[in-house]
N, C-alpha and C positions, 0 to 999 in steps of 0.2 A: 504494499500500499504505499502511497506517496504521502510526503510529508506537505505541509502549507509552504514551505520554503521553494520546494521544486515547482509547485503551482505558481506561486508568487513571480517563480523566475522564468517560467514558461508565459506567462501573462506579461511580463516586461519585453521578453522577446517579439511576441506577435504584436505589442503596442508599438515599439521602434519599426518594427518590420512594415505594419499599416502606415505609420506617420512617416518614413521614408518614400515609401510609394506614393503616397499623397502630396508630398512635397515635389515631387517629379515624375508625373504620371505617363509622361513621354520623354523625349531629349529636349524639348523646349518650352512644357508647362507644367505648371501645377494644377491643381484639382480646382483651385477657386478661379483660374483662367479660363481653364478648358470649361466649367460651369458656367461663365459669363458668355463665353462662344455660344453654347449650346442654349443658353436662355433667349439671347439676341434673336437665334433663328425660332424658339419656341415662339417668342411673342411676335414677330415678324411673318411668319409663314404659318405658324399653329404647329410645327412640327419640329424636332430634335432629334439629332442621331448622334448616337456614340458607337466609334468604333473599338471593339474588343479586341486586341492583338493578344495570343498567347505563344508561349514559349513551347521546346519541344517537349516538356513535361506534360503540358496541358493548363501551366498556371497563367494567369490573367500577367502579362509582361507590360503592356502600356495601354493609352486609352486615348483616343483622338478625337476631334470633332469632325462631322463631316456636313459640309455645306447641305441645309437640306434641299434648296431647290433642284440639286443634281441627284437627289434621290427617288427610287419608285419602288413598291411593293410588287412583288411578282404574283401572279395569278393563284400559284400554288400557297402563298400565303407564308411559307416559310422562307423565301429567298428574297433578297432586296437586289436591286440594280441599280450602279450609279454610273451616270453618262456624264464624261466632262470631254469636250473639243473632240467628239468621236470616238473617243475611248471608253470602252466598257471594263467595269467590275462588279463581279458578283460577291454578294454576303449572305450569310446566313443569319439567320434570327439568333440572338442570343440564348444559349442552352441547347441549341439544335445540336445532337452528336452526331449527326452525317458529316460523312465526308464531303465537301464540295469544292468542285472546281471555280477558280477566282476569275478565269478568262473566260470558260465557257457557262457557267453555271449548272455544269451538269453533277449529279448527286453521284459520289463514289469513284470519280473520274479523275481527283486528283493523283498526279503521278510524283511530284517532289513535293518537298516540304514550302516551297516558294508558290507553288499552284494552291495550297490549302485556302479556302476562303476565310478570312476574319468573321467576326460576328458583329450583329449590330443591336443597340439598346435602342428603341424606338420611343420617344416621348410625345405624347400630342395632347394639343387641347381638344378636351371633349364638343362633340357635335354631333346631333341628332343626324345630321346630311349623312354621315360617313364611318363605318366601322373599320375603316383602314387608314384615314388621314384625320389630322385637326384640324379645324380652323382658328386663325386667329380671334381673338375676342373683340378687337376693334373692327372687323369687317361688317358687323351686321350696323354698324353706325353710319358708313357710308352714306347710303340711300337717304337718310332724312337730315345729314349733313349737304348732300347735293340738292334737296329738294326746299333747304331752307335757303341756301346761296341761291337760287334762282325764283324765288317767291318775294326775296326782299326788294329788286326794283318796284313791284307791284302795290307792295306795302307803304311806299313813300307818296302813292299819288294820291 
């Protein structure tokens, strides 16, 4: 049976490892900067995307923000695709254990570690209009603002 000192040492080691990871979730950012970028997309587009990169052992190695306008959900609802300047990259939903090729989106077809698709955490603003994508909170306010702007000249007469 373990004593309290061993458990305390394990807890401290875990806290240090978590703290070190969140201070540098990738080569250039900490968790705060990454969260701000994802939040800007979430508020502006209604969707935010976090790429999860794993190491060879399957542990989370890095997190990255993916620009929301470049992402689409595949019809399978298990895969995401990013298209930028004619280039396509495939991702799998976070927690999906299938091996997916990041160039073709084919399940079970990754031949090298570099071809294995990373995972995506999709954050979205709720809307009743779509179970798949979010909608920014400010969007419903555009029509009333436009109507108020157009009615203003008539109110002055």
